[in-house]
N, C-alpha and C positions, 0 to 999 in steps of 0.2 A: 492237201495235207490235212491229217486227220489230228485232233485235239481231243485231250483226254483231260476231264476234270475229277479231283477226288477231294471229298471233305469227310473226315472224321466227325461222327455223331455220338452224342450223349444217348444211348439206348438205355432203356431201362426194362429188363426182363419182368413181368408180373408173373408171380409164381401161383400156384393153385391155393396156397393159404394167404394170398395177396400181400406178399413181401415184394419189395422192389430190389432186385438185384442190377448192378452196373454191368453192363455188356459192351466191350469194344466192338465198334462196327463203322465203315466206311462207305460212303455214298459215291457212285462212279458214275460217270457219263462220256460217252465217246461220239464225237461227231460222224465216226463212221457208222455208227448203230443209232441215227439220230431219234428214234422213237422210244428208245428203252433207256431205264436207268437201273442200275445195279446196286445192290445193298451186298457188301461183303463183310463176312464174318471171319475172324482169324481161328487157327485150330483150337486154341484154348477155350473158345465159345460155343464149341459144337460138341455133341454128345460122343461122335466118334472119333473126334481129336483130328479132324481134317477141315481145312478151309472151306467155306460154304458161302455159295453166292446165289442170291436170288435177284431174279430178272424180272422186271414189270414194266408197264407202259408208262412213259412220262406223263401223259394225259391221266393216268390213273391218280398219280402221286397229287397232280394239280387239283383234281377234282376232290380227293379225300381230303385235302387241307379246308375245303369248305362245307364239306357235308358227307355222309357216309358213302363210300363208293367201293366197289371191287365184287369180283364174282370168282369162283374157284379158289385158288390156293392163297390168293393175296386179298386183304381187305383193309381198308383205311378209314378213319373218320376223326372228325374234331372230338378232343377230350379236353374240355375246358378253352380257355383262352391260349393257354401257352404250349399246350401238349397236343401231339396227335397220336392216335392209337393204330398200330398195325398188327395186324393178325396175319400169321403165315402158317399155312398147312402143309403137311408132307404125309407121306406114308408111316414116318416115325411119330408122328403127333402133331400139336400146334403149339405155336408159340405167341403170347401175346407182348407186345413191346409198347412202351411209350418213348415218344422222340420229342425233342424241343422244335416246335412250330416254327419259330423265327428261323432257326437253322434250315430247316428245311425250305422255307420261303427262299432264303439267302441262296441255297443250292439250286432251286429250281430256276431262280432269275439269272445264275451264272450260265445255266445250260442254254436259257433263250439268248443270251447274249452271244453265244457260240453257234446256235443254229434257231432261229426264230420260229415260233408257232407257226405253221402252215408252210414252211420253207424247207421242210425235210425233203431230202432227196432219197425215196426209198428204192429206188431201183438196184443199188448195190446191195442193200439188206435183202430185198427178194431174191437175187441171185444167190446169197450165200445161204440163205433158207432152203431153197431149191436144191442146191449142191449138197446140204447136209442132208436133205430127204432122199434124194435119189443119185448122189454120187456123179459119177460121170457116165451114166447110161446112155 
């Protein structure tokens, strides 16, 4: 049985002039995709008015809570004791968000209660990935 966790987060978008704007977001974890976490933004939070979902590794979230982590499109790092910075890069630009660190830690612990670290069965995820890449060749 697949289990899905969702947790709203208090995200603050840091603008170019260093203002903070509240942005609604939800972290999501599914036991059927045990290595990934998803950060979902509703349509009103995106430039094009469409729902946006970012997917990155659960291990990146864990690492970024304690030290700078990430490569490519997603970077995380501690920003004081109570906030974590999350930088997202896309073709449309870059977004810098600050998130509540204790809430992220609670979310991460909840994911480990569903699928413990090191106990991920990745065979189904590999099959889905191969099917996405190659279809039914």
